[in-house]
KEKE-3310 file (N, C-alpha, C; in steps of 0.2 Angstrom, whole numbers, plus 5000, padded with zeros to 4 digits):
npx = (4752:4749:4752:4760:4755:4760:4758:4757:4767:4780:4782:4791:4811:4817:4825:4837:4845:4857:4861:4873:4876:4885:4888:4887:4900:4907:4925:4927:4918:4919:4932:4926:4917:4925:4933:4923:4918:4928:4930:4918:4920:4931:4922:4915:4923:4927:4917:4923:4932:4945:4947:4952:4951:4959:4957:4964:4961:4966:4970:4971:4971:4971:4975:4979:4977:4982:4976:4973:4966:4961:4952:4952:4954:4969:4977:4968:4960:4962:4961:4950:4939:4940:4940:4927:4918:4923:4918:4903:4899:4899:4912:4915:4922:4935:4939:4939:4948:4948:4944:4938:4951:4960:4976:4981:4987:4993:4993:4990:4991:4996:4986:4991:4997:4990:4980:4972:4970:4961:4946:4937:4933:4941:4948:4949:4938:4922:4906:4890:4873:4857:4839:4825:4808:4806:4806:4799:4807:4814:4824:4836:4828:4834:4847:4839:4833:4843:4851:4841:4838:4849:4853:4839:4844:4856:4848:4842:4854:4859:4848:4851:4840:4844:4855:4868:4874:4888:4896:4901:4896:4886:4874:4864:4855:4845:4834:4822:4819:4806:4808:4812:4808:4805:4800:4801:4805:4822:4832:4839:4853:4860:4876:4884:4893:4895:4896:4906:4898:4886:4881:4867:4863:4868:4859:4848:4851:4851:4838:4832:4834:4830:4815:4814:4820:4825:4810:4802:4807:4805:4790:4791:4797:4789:4778:4784:4789:4784:4781:4772:4774:4782:4783:4784:4791:4805:4824:4831:4848:4857:4871:4879:4890:4891:4896:4904:4914:4928:4929:4925:4939:4950:4952:4951:4956:4953:4949:4945:4933:4930:4918:4909:4900:4890:4889:4880:4871:4871:4877:4867:4865:4878:4895:4906:4917:4922:4924:4918:4915:4926:4930:4928:4915:4921:4927:4924:4919:4911:4903:4898:4891:4881:4872:4870:4864:4852:4846:4841:4834:4822:4819:4812:4803:4796:4788:4793:4801:4801:4813:4830:4846:4860:4875:4891:4906:4920:4936:4950:4951:4943:4927:4914:4905:4911:4904:4889:4877:4861:4851:4837:4831:4823:4811:4806:4796:4800:4813:4830:4839:4830:4827:4841:4843:4834:4840:4848:4846:4837:4846:4861:4877:4889:4904:4904:4891:4885:4887:4884:4871:4866:4869:4882:4892:4891:4891:4889:4890:4894:4883:4881:4888:4886:4875:4872:4872:4860:4841:4838:4829:4835:4835:4845:4851:4852:4850:4842:4833:4816:4817:4802:4799:4796)
npy = (4959:4942:4934:4922:4910:4907:4895:4884:4872:4870:4863:4859:4859:4869:4884:4898:4909:4921:4937:4951:4969:4983:5000:5015:5023:5014:5006:5000:5000:5012:5011:5005:5013:5022:5018:5012:5026:5030:5023:5025:5039:5037:5029:5039:5046:5038:5025:5013:5011:5003:4995:4991:4996:4998:5004:5009:5014:5021:5028:5044:5042:5039:5027:5022:5011:4999:4996:5002:5006:5016:5025:5038:5050:5046:5053:5058:5070:5064:5065:5076:5068:5057:5065:5071:5058:5054:5066:5067:5055:5056:5061:5075:5079:5086:5081:5069:5060:5057:5062:5073:5080:5071:5062:5058:5045:5042:5027:5022:5015:5011:4997:4981:4975:4965:4961:4971:4971:4960:4953:4943:4934:4943:4936:4921:4911:4908:4912:4916:4917:4923:4920:4924:4919:4924:4939:4954:4960:4948:4944:4936:4936:4942:4947:4957:4965:4969:4978:4988:4992:5001:5010:5017:5024:5029:5039:5046:5051:5060:5070:5076:5071:5063:5067:5063:5056:5045:5041:5026:5012:4995:4983:4967:4955:4942:4928:4918:4903:4891:4879:4884:4895:4911:4918:4922:4938:4935:4941:4960:4968:4984:4993:5009:5020:5037:5054:5061:5060:5063:5052:5052:5057:5047:5037:5043:5042:5029:5025:5033:5027:5014:5017:5025:5019:5005:5000:5005:5000:4988:4984:4988:4978:4969:4971:4969:4957:4941:4930:4920:4932:4935:4948:4950:4947:4950:4952:4967:4974:4988:4996:4986:4984:4997:5014:5019:5029:5030:5026:5022:5023:5029:5023:5009:5000:5000:4990:4990:4977:4970:4966:4954:4946:4955:4962:4955:4941:4939:4928:4917:4912:4905:4911:4915:4920:4933:4949:4964:4980:4992:4988:4987:4982:4971:4961:4947:4943:4953:4957:4945:4938:4951:4946:4933:4934:4941:4932:4922:4928:4933:4918:4915:4926:4923:4911:4900:4894:4893:4895:4901:4896:4899:4894:4902:4898:4904:4905:4915:4924:4917:4919:4913:4905:4891:4882:4879:4880:4875:4878:4873:4871:4860:4867:4870:4871:4865:4853:4855:4853:4857:4870:4874:4874:4882:4894:4898:4898:4910:4921:4930:4925:4928:4936:4949:4949:4950:4961:4970:4969:4969:4983:4989:4997:5010:5026:5019:5015:5016:5019:5006:5003:5005:4997:4985:4977:4970:4966:4981:4996:5007:5012:5011:4998:4988:4975:4969:4971:4961:4947:4940:4922:4907)
npz = (5040:5041:5057:5062:5074:5089:5097:5085:5080:5069:5056:5047:5046:5059:5062:5067:5058:5053:5047:5043:5042:5035:5038:5024:5031:5036:5037:5026:5018:5014:5006:4996:4990:4985:4977:4965:4962:4957:4946:4940:4937:4926:4916:4913:4906:4895:4889:4886:4895:4906:4922:4937:4953:4969:4985:5003:5017:5031:5048:5046:5032:5014:5002:4986:4974:4959:4941:4928:4910:4897:4883:4884:4896:4903:4915:4925:4937:4952:4966:4972:4968:4977:4989:4989:4990:5006:5009:5007:5014:5024:5033:5039:5050:5057:5070:5072:5069:5054:5038:5027:5021:5021:5018:5004:4994:4977:4969:4955:4940:4924:4912:4908:4893:4887:4896:4892:4877:4878:4874:4880:4898:4912:4921:4929:4936:4947:4950:4958:4959:4965:4968:4977:4986:4996:4999:4992:4986:4980:4988:5000:5018:5029:5027:5018:5029:5037:5028:5025:5039:5042:5030:5035:5048:5042:5037:5046:5052:5043:5041:5053:5060:5073:5083:5086:5080:5069:5054:5054:5055:5059:5057:5063:5059:5066:5062:5063:5054:5045:5039:5024:5025:5032:5046:5060:5067:5079:5084:5085:5079:5081:5079:5082:5077:5086:5091:5105:5119:5132:5148:5147:5136:5127:5132:5128:5112:5111:5113:5102:5092:5093:5092:5082:5071:5073:5075:5064:5053:5054:5052:5040:5035:5037:5027:5018:5016:5010:5016:5031:5046:5059:5072:5086:5099:5100:5101:5105:5101:5105:5102:5110:5119:5124:5125:5109:5103:5095:5080:5063:5047:5056:5066:5063:5049:5033:5017:4999:4993:5005:5011:5003:5007:5014:5002:4993:4998:5009:5016:5014:5002:4990:4987:4976:4979:4974:4973:4970:4969:4962:4950:4933:4920:4911:4921:4925:4938:4943:4931:4928:4939:4943:4931:4934:4946:4940:4930:4940:4946:4936:4934:4947:4947:4936:4940:4938:4950:4966:4973:4966:4962:4953:4947:4940:4928:4922:4912:4910:4897:4887:4882:4885:4898:4907:4912:4919:4932:4939:4951:4961:4975:4974:4972:4957:4944:4933:4927:4931:4921:4911:4914:4913:4898:4896:4899:4891:4878:4881:4886:4884:4885:4883:4890:4882:4877:4889:4893:4885:4886:4899:4899:4904:4903:4907:4916:4932:4944:4956:4967:4971:4980:4992:5004:4998:4984:4978:4974:4974:4971:4963:4945:4936:4940:4931:4932:4939:4933:4928:4916:4909:4909:4900)
capx = (4753:4746:4758:4763:4752:4764:4758:4758:4772:4785:4782:4798:4815:4818:4834:4839:4849:4859:4864:4874:4876:4888:4886:4893:4905:4912:4929:4928:4915:4922:4935:4921:4915:4930:4934:4917:4918:4934:4930:4912:4923:4933:4920:4909:4927:4926:4915:4928:4939:4946:4949:4953:4957:4959:4958:4964:4961:4970:4971:4968:4975:4969:4980:4975:4983:4977:4978:4968:4968:4956:4957:4952:4961:4972:4977:4961:4962:4959:4960:4945:4935:4941:4937:4920:4915:4922:4914:4897:4897:4899:4917:4918:4923:4941:4942:4938:4954:4948:4942:4940:4955:4966:4982:4980:4992:4988:5001:4987:4995:4992:4986:4997:4993:4986:4974:4969:4968:4956:4938:4937:4933:4946:4950:4947:4933:4915:4901:4886:4866:4852:4834:4817:4802:4807:4803:4797:4812:4817:4829:4834:4824:4840:4851:4835:4831:4848:4852:4834:4841:4857:4848:4835:4849:4860:4845:4842:4860:4861:4844:4850:4837:4848:4862:4874:4876:4893:4894:4902:4889:4883:4868:4864:4846:4843:4827:4819:4815:4801:4811:4815:4804:4807:4792:4801:4812:4825:4836:4841:4858:4864:4881:4883:4897:4893:4901:4909:4890:4886:4879:4860:4863:4868:4853:4844:4851:4847:4830:4829:4836:4823:4809:4812:4826:4821:4803:4798:4810:4801:4785:4793:4799:4781:4773:4789:4789:4779:4780:4769:4783:4779:4790:4781:4794:4813:4827:4836:4852:4860:4879:4880:4897:4892:4898:4908:4918:4931:4927:4931:4946:4954:4952:4949:4958:4946:4950:4941:4931:4931:4912:4907:4894:4886:4887:4876:4866:4872:4876:4860:4866:4885:4897:4914:4926:4928:4922:4914:4918:4932:4930:4923:4911:4925:4929:4917:4918:4908:4897:4894:4889:4875:4868:4867:4856:4846:4844:4840:4828:4818:4815:4808:4800:4791:4786:4798:4803:4802:4822:4834:4853:4866:4885:4894:4913:4922:4942:4953:4952:4938:4921:4909:4906:4914:4899:4883:4874:4855:4850:4831:4832:4817:4804:4806:4792:4802:4820:4837:4842:4826:4830:4847:4842:4829:4843:4855:4841:4836:4850:4867:4880:4897:4907:4904:4884:4883:4891:4878:4862:4866:4870:4886:4899:4889:4895:4883:4894:4895:4876:4882:4894:4884:4868:4870:4871:4854:4836:4837:4823:4839:4832:4852:4853:4848:4852:4835:4824:4813:4814:4797:4801:4791)
capy = (4953:4939:4934:4914:4907:4904:4887:4881:4869:4871:4855:4856:4859:4875:4886:4904:4911:4928:4941:4956:4973:4989:5005:5017:5027:5006:5006:4995:5004:5018:5011:5001:5019:5027:5012:5013:5033:5032:5018:5029:5043:5033:5027:5044:5050:5032:5019:5004:5009:4996:4998:4989:5001:4996:5006:5005:5020:5020:5035:5051:5042:5034:5024:5020:5006:4998:4995:5008:5009:5020:5027:5043:5054:5042:5057:5063:5074:5057:5068:5079:5063:5054:5068:5070:5054:5055:5072:5065:5050:5064:5062:5080:5082:5084:5081:5061:5058:5055:5066:5075:5082:5066:5063:5055:5043:5038:5023:5018:5014:5008:4989:4977:4977:4957:4961:4978:4970:4952:4952:4936:4934:4944:4930:4914:4910:4905:4916:4916:4922:4921:4925:4919:4923:4927:4947:4956:4962:4942:4945:4933:4943:4943:4953:4963:4970:4971:4986:4994:4997:5005:5014:5021:5026:5035:5045:5050:5056:5066:5076:5078:5069:5059:5074:5061:5048:5048:5038:5019:5006:4990:4977:4962:4952:4935:4925:4911:4899:4886:4876:4890:4903:4916:4917:4928:4940:4934:4947:4964:4974:4989:4996:5015:5026:5044:5060:5060:5062:5060:5046:5054:5058:5040:5034:5046:5040:5022:5024:5035:5020:5009:5021:5030:5016:4997:4999:5006:4996:4980:4987:4988:4971:4964:4972:4967:4950:4939:4925:4923:4935:4938:4952:4952:4945:4950:4956:4973:4975:4993:4997:4982:4986:5003:5020:5020:5036:5027:5024:5024:5025:5034:5018:5001:5000:4997:4988:4989:4971:4966:4964:4951:4943:4960:4966:4950:4938:4937:4921:4915:4909:4904:4915:4914:4925:4937:4956:4969:4988:4994:4982:4987:4975:4965:4958:4943:4943:4957:4956:4937:4939:4955:4941:4926:4936:4943:4927:4919:4932:4932:4911:4915:4930:4921:4907:4895:4888:4899:4898:4898:4898:4898:4896:4902:4896:4906:4906:4921:4925:4915:4924:4909:4900:4885:4877:4883:4876:4876:4872:4876:4866:4857:4873:4870:4869:4861:4851:4859:4852:4860:4876:4876:4873:4891:4899:4896:4900:4916:4926:4930:4923:4929:4942:4956:4948:4952:4969:4975:4965:4974:4990:4988:5001:5016:5027:5018:5008:5022:5017:4998:5002:5003:4993:4980:4976:4966:4969:4988:4998:5010:5010:5010:4992:4985:4968:4969:4970:4954:4947:4936:4917:4904)
capz = (5038:5046:5063:5064:5079:5093:5096:5079:5078:5064:5052:5042:5049:5062:5064:5066:5054:5053:5040:5044:5035:5037:5034:5020:5033:5036:5032:5020:5012:5013:5002:4991:4988:4983:4970:4962:4961:4952:4940:4937:4931:4921:4910:4909:4901:4890:4891:4885:4900:4910:4930:4943:4959:4976:4989:5009:5022:5038:5051:5042:5024:5006:4997:4980:4970:4952:4934:4922:4904:4897:4876:4887:4899:4908:4919:4927:4944:4954:4972:4971:4967:4983:4994:4987:4992:5009:5012:5006:5017:5032:5037:5039:5058:5059:5080:5075:5064:5048:5037:5018:5021:5023:5015:4998:4990:4974:4964:4949:4934:4918:4914:4905:4886:4885:4898:4888:4870:4879:4872:4883:4903:4912:4924:4929:4942:4946:4952:4961:4958:4968:4971:4981:4987:5004:4999:4986:4980:4980:4992:5007:5021:5034:5023:5017:5034:5039:5023:5027:5046:5041:5026:5039:5052:5037:5034:5052:5053:5038:5041:5058:5068:5079:5081:5090:5076:5065:5049:5055:5059:5056:5060:5063:5061:5066:5060:5064:5049:5047:5033:5020:5024:5039:5051:5065:5071:5085:5087:5080:5082:5079:5084:5078:5080:5088:5095:5112:5122:5140:5148:5147:5129:5124:5131:5122:5106:5109:5114:5096:5086:5094:5090:5072:5066:5072:5074:5058:5047:5056:5048:5033:5033:5038:5023:5012:5016:5006:5019:5035:5047:5066:5074:5092:5103:5096:5107:5103:5107:5103:5106:5115:5122:5126:5120:5102:5101:5092:5074:5055:5046:5062:5073:5059:5044:5027:5010:4995:4991:5009:5012:4998:5009:5012:4995:4989:4998:5018:5017:5013:4997:4991:4985:4973:4982:4970:4975:4964:4969:4956:4942:4926:4918:4908:4926:4927:4944:4942:4926:4927:4947:4941:4926:4936:4948:4934:4928:4946:4948:4932:4936:4952:4948:4932:4944:4937:4955:4974:4974:4960:4963:4946:4946:4932:4929:4916:4910:4909:4888:4884:4881:4887:4903:4904:4917:4922:4935:4942:4958:4962:4980:4974:4971:4950:4940:4927:4930:4931:4915:4906:4916:4909:4892:4894:4901:4886:4875:4881:4887:4880:4893:4881:4891:4878:4875:4896:4895:4880:4889:4906:4897:4909:4902:4910:4926:4936:4949:4963:4972:4972:4983:4999:5006:4993:4976:4975:4979:4974:4966:4956:4939:4935:4943:4925:4934:4944:4932:4925:4908:4909:4904:4899)
cpx = (4752:4753:4756:4759:4757:4764:4757:4765:4775:4786:4787:4804:4815:4825:4833:4846:4851:4861:4866:4873:4880:4884:4891:4898:4909:4918:4931:4923:4915:4927:4932:4920:4918:4931:4930:4917:4925:4932:4922:4914:4928:4930:4914:4916:4928:4923:4919:4934:4939:4950:4950:4957:4954:4959:4960:4963:4961:4971:4968:4972:4972:4973:4977:4980:4977:4978:4969:4971:4962:4959:4954:4956:4962:4975:4973:4963:4959:4957:4953:4939:4934:4938:4931:4917:4916:4918:4906:4894:4897:4906:4918:4922:4930:4945:4941:4942:4954:4942:4943:4946:4962:4970:4979:4986:4991:4995:4993:4991:4991:4992:4990:4992:4988:4979:4969:4964:4962:4949:4934:4937:4941:4950:4946:4943:4925:4913:4894:4880:4861:4846:4828:4814:4802:4803:4801:4802:4818:4824:4828:4831:4830:4842:4848:4834:4838:4850:4847:4837:4846:4854:4842:4840:4853:4853:4844:4848:4859:4854:4844:4844:4839:4854:4868:4879:4882:4892:4894:4896:4887:4878:4871:4857:4847:4836:4825:4815:4812:4804:4816:4813:4805:4800:4791:4806:4814:4827:4839:4845:4859:4869:4884:4890:4893:4898:4902:4901:4892:4881:4870:4860:4864:4862:4848:4842:4848:4839:4827:4831:4833:4819:4808:4817:4821:4815:4799:4801:4807:4796:4786:4796:4792:4777:4778:4789:4785:4778:4775:4774:4778:4786:4786:4788:4804:4816:4831:4841:4857:4867:4880:4886:4897:4894:4903:4910:4923:4931:4928:4935:4949:4956:4951:4951:4953:4950:4942:4940:4930:4924:4906:4900:4889:4882:4882:4872:4867:4873:4872:4862:4875:4886:4904:4920:4927:4922:4922:4917:4925:4932:4926:4920:4916:4927:4924:4915:4911:4900:4893:4889:4882:4870:4868:4861:4852:4841:4841:4831:4821:4815:4813:4802:4792:4787:4787:4798:4801:4810:4826:4841:4859:4873:4887:4901:4915:4934:4946:4954:4949:4931:4915:4908:4907:4910:4893:4879:4869:4853:4841:4828:4824:4810:4803:4800:4795:4809:4825:4839:4836:4829:4836:4847:4839:4834:4847:4851:4838:4838:4857:4871:4889:4897:4905:4894:4882:4883:4885:4872:4861:4868:4876:4893:4896:4892:4889:4883:4893:4887:4878:4885:4892:4878:4867:4869:4866:4850:4835:4830:4827:4836:4839:4852:4850:4848:4846:4831:4822:4811:4807:4798:4796:4794)
cpy = (4947:4934:4925:4912:4904:4897:4882:4879:4870:4863:4853:4859:4868:4877:4894:4903:4920:4931:4948:4961:4979:4994:5010:5021:5019:5009:5004:4999:5009:5017:5006:5009:5023:5025:5013:5020:5035:5027:5022:5034:5042:5030:5033:5047:5044:5026:5011:5007:5004:4997:4993:4992:4998:5002:5003:5013:5017:5025:5038:5049:5037:5032:5020:5017:5002:4997:4999:5007:5012:5025:5036:5047:5051:5046:5061:5064:5068:5063:5071:5072:5059:5059:5069:5065:5053:5061:5069:5058:5052:5064:5069:5084:5081:5081:5071:5058:5055:5060:5070:5078:5079:5066:5057:5051:5038:5033:5019:5019:5011:4999:4986:4977:4971:4959:4968:4975:4961:4956:4947:4940:4937:4942:4925:4916:4908:4911:4915:4921:4919:4923:4919:4923:4927:4935:4948:4958:4956:4941:4939:4939:4945:4949:4959:4968:4972:4979:4991:4997:5003:5012:5020:5025:5032:5042:5049:5054:5060:5070:5079:5076:5066:5063:5069:5058:5053:5042:5030:5015:4999:4987:4971:4958:4944:4933:4920:4909:4892:4884:4882:4896:4906:4917:4922:4930:4939:4939:4952:4968:4977:4993:5001:5018:5034:5047:5058:5064:5060:5056:5047:5055:5050:5036:5037:5044:5034:5021:5026:5029:5016:5013:5023:5026:5009:4995:5000:5001:4987:4979:4988:4983:4966:4966:4971:4959:4944:4931:4925:4924:4937:4941:4956:4951:4945:4954:4961:4974:4982:4995:4991:4981:4994:5010:5018:5027:5035:5023:5024:5023:5026:5029:5009:5002:4996:4996:4988:4980:4965:4963:4961:4948:4950:4963:4959:4948:4938:4932:4918:4909:4909:4909:4913:4917:4930:4944:4959:4975:4988:4994:4985:4982:4969:4961:4953:4942:4948:4956:4950:4937:4941:4950:4936:4929:4939:4938:4922:4922:4932:4925:4912:4920:4929:4913:4902:4890:4896:4900:4898:4901:4896:4898:4895:4903:4901:4906:4913:4917:4922:4919:4919:4905:4894:4879:4885:4879:4878:4874:4877:4872:4862:4861:4872:4868:4864:4859:4856:4859:4855:4869:4879:4878:4881:4895:4902:4900:4908:4922:4926:4930:4924:4934:4950:4956:4951:4960:4972:4972:4970:4982:4991:4994:5007:5018:5025:5013:5012:5018:5010:4998:5002:5000:4989:4979:4972:4968:4978:4990:5006:5008:5010:5005:4988:4977:4964:4969:4962:4953:4940:4929:4912:4896)
cpz = (5044:5050:5063:5072:5084:5095:5091:5076:5069:5062:5048:5048:5053:5065:5065:5063:5053:5047:5044:5039:5039:5033:5029:5023:5038:5033:5026:5015:5011:5005:4994:4987:4983:4975:4966:4959:4957:4946:4937:4933:4926:4914:4908:4904:4894:4892:4892:4891:4905:4916:4934:4949:4965:4980:4997:5012:5029:5041:5045:5033:5021:5002:4992:4974:4965:4946:4931:4917:4900:4889:4878:4890:4903:4915:4925:4934:4949:4962:4974:4972:4973:4989:4993:4990:5001:5013:5013:5010:5027:5036:5035:5046:5058:5065:5081:5070:5057:5045:5031:5016:5024:5018:5008:4995:4984:4968:4959:4943:4929:4916:4908:4896:4884:4889:4894:4883:4871:4877:4879:4891:4905:4919:4926:4936:4942:4950:4953:4959:4961:4967:4974:4983:4993:5005:4993:4981:4978:4982:4997:5012:5030:5032:5021:5021:5037:5036:5027:5036:5045:5037:5029:5045:5049:5035:5039:5054:5048:5040:5047:5064:5072:5078:5082:5085:5070:5060:5049:5059:5056:5059:5058:5065:5060:5066:5061:5059:5050:5041:5028:5019:5032:5041:5057:5064:5076:5088:5083:5083:5079:5083:5080:5081:5082:5091:5102:5116:5130:5139:5145:5139:5125:5125:5128:5114:5104:5108:5107:5090:5085:5090:5082:5069:5066:5071:5067:5053:5051:5050:5041:5032:5033:5031:5015:5012:5014:5008:5025:5040:5056:5068:5082:5096:5103:5102:5105:5108:5103:5106:5113:5121:5123:5121:5114:5101:5097:5085:5068:5055:5051:5067:5069:5052:5039:5020:5006:4993:4998:5015:5008:5001:5010:5008:4992:4995:5007:5019:5017:5006:4995:4986:4982:4976:4980:4971:4968:4963:4965:4952:4937:4924:4916:4914:4927:4935:4946:4939:4926:4933:4946:4936:4929:4940:4944:4932:4936:4947:4944:4932:4939:4950:4941:4933:4942:4944:4961:4974:4968:4962:4956:4949:4939:4935:4923:4917:4907:4899:4885:4885:4885:4894:4901:4908:4917:4925:4938:4947:4961:4970:4980:4971:4964:4948:4933:4929:4927:4925:4910:4908:4912:4901:4892:4896:4895:4879:4872:4883:4885:4887:4891:4887:4889:4878:4885:4897:4891:4882:4896:4905:4903:4908:4905:4916:4931:4943:4958:4969:4973:4979:4992:4998:4999:4986:4973:4979:4980:4970:4960:4949:4936:4935:4937:4926:4938:4941:4930:4919:4912:4904:4906:4896)
residu = (MET:THR:ALA:LEU:HIS:GLU:ASN:LYS:PRO:CYS:GLU:LYS:ASN:GLU:TYR:VAL:PHE:THR:SER:GLU:SER:VAL:SER:GLU:GLY:HIS:PRO:ASP:LYS:VAL:CYS:ASP:GLN:ILE:SER:ASP:ALA:ILE:LEU:ASP:ALA:TYR:LEU:LYS:GLU:HIS:PRO:SER:SER:ARG:VAL:ALA:CYS:GLU:THR:LEU:CYS:THR:GLU:ASN:ARG:VAL:ILE:LEU:SER:GLY:GLU:ILE:SER:SER:PRO:GLY:ASN:LEU:SER:LEU:ASP:ILE:GLU:PRO:ILE:VAL:ARG:ASN:VAL:ILE:ARG:ASN:ILE:GLY:TYR:ILE:HIS:PRO:GLY:ILE:GLY:PHE:ASP:ASP:ASN:CYS:GLU:ILE:ASN:ASN:TYR:LEU:HIS:SER:GLN:GLU:THR:ALA:LEU:ARG:GLU:ASN:GLU:GLY:ALA:GLY:ASP:GLN:GLY:LEU:MET:PHE:GLY:TYR:ALA:CYS:THR:GLN:THR:ARG:HIS:TYR:MET:PRO:ALA:PRO:ILE:ALA:MET:ALA:HIS:LYS:LEU:LEU:GLN:ASN:LEU:ALA:GLU:LEU:ARG:LYS:ASN:GLY:THR:ILE:PRO:TYR:LEU:LEU:PRO:ASP:ALA:LYS:SER:GLN:VAL:SER:MET:ARG:PHE:CYS:GLY:ARG:LYS:PRO:VAL:SER:VAL:GLU:THR:VAL:VAL:ILE:SER:THR:HIS:HIS:LYS:HIS:ILE:SER:LYS:SER:GLU:PHE:GLU:GLU:MET:LYS:ARG:ALA:ILE:ASN:GLN:LEU:VAL:ILE:LYS:PRO:THR:ILE:GLU:GLU:MET:GLU:ASN:ASP:THR:CYS:SER:THR:PHE:GLN:ALA:ASN:ASN:TYR:GLN:VAL:LYS:ILE:ASN:PRO:LEU:ASN:GLU:TRP:GLU:ASP:GLY:GLY:PRO:ALA:ALA:ASP:THR:GLY:LEU:THR:GLY:ARG:LYS:ILE:ILE:VAL:ASP:THR:TYR:GLY:GLY:TRP:ALA:GLN:HIS:GLY:GLY:GLY:ALA:PHE:SER:GLY:LYS:ASP:ALA:THR:LYS:VAL:ASP:ARG:SER:ALA:SER:TYR:MET:ALA:ARG:HIS:ILE:ALA:LYS:SER:ILE:VAL:ALA:SER:GLY:LEU:ALA:GLU:GLU:CYS:LEU:LEU:GLN:PHE:SER:PHE:ILE:ILE:GLY:GLU:ALA:GLU:PRO:VAL:SER:LEU:MET:VAL:ASP:THR:PHE:GLY:THR:GLY:LYS:MET:SER:GLU:LYS:GLU:LEU:GLU:SER:LEU:ILE:ARG:LYS:SER:PHE:PRO:LEU:THR:VAL:LYS:GLY:ILE:ILE:GLU:TYR:LEU:ASP:LEU:ARG:LYS:PRO:ILE:PHE:PHE:PRO:THR:ALA:SER:TYR:GLY:HIS:PHE:GLY:ARG:ASP:ASP:GLU:ASN:PHE:THR:TRP:GLU:ARG:VAL:LYS:GLU:LEU:LYS)
# end
């Protein structure tokens, strides 16, 4: 990419914006993955299963709660599902205080009849979707880079290239913006849980993370970012508080749905407050957010705006949204009112219509539970597809 000239002034508002991500081994993400694995198991049994599964993990214990209704097998063997998730994340070392032999307490129970029979929204609430031209995946650059850092770190942990790593990790990316465009990387932070190692091994680990994770990830971002972008004089901070040997659920309690900003746009766009994981698609917190992202991405990818933010609001039991807002931040090729009319003509907006249009009754949700629900290439992420609009 062509670098921004250091002596060229920013003609628009200049500021630094930060997003963070957390790894699949972060305690909250362990819970998200368990909840979505249980959701997928029920959807595999029967596509019309309704699931609201909450998970808590603390020390060497996992606690499940929530409501389920299914025409299929309501008495699924849950424990092997939970242990398989924990094992695949990489919690297989008994000495660190949390592993796949942990205690499991299952308090899942049947869903109330009124909610089971309702074909409208499963709850009231508001949902946002967003897309922009900052990256080729139509995502804000800071959160896209924060996810890439941890995906690349996890790959090197799992293939043994950096042998000291354990599953829990966080990243943070600060970027300088000129107006609404990212122009440079300012600070990159990675904090990672690791085995008990010597001081020299700790320094070796940090050097490896810088060379094999941070630098390649920045090169990826230079190819992925659609605007002029500079990554020359940035700060790197790896485990800034030094060694981190006590991590994961053994040291920090995790809960489903506590990383909603990591899951979406890294704080760059608004959030309605509802979490995604563990919820089937009749819960509009999830399905309407996915649809809003799909519509916003389609608008931007079709060249109708450089940025697009949508808001839906729903009322429990009602099929259609009671409001739809469109905001293109002044970049639209047509008015927001015209875009709203185009959206209503081009997309189904009822709960049932959204579920059928995005094919959300399949067991496809487990991969969403780490490294973000948006900006991904997985073919099952139907909401990431683009519909051409005119």
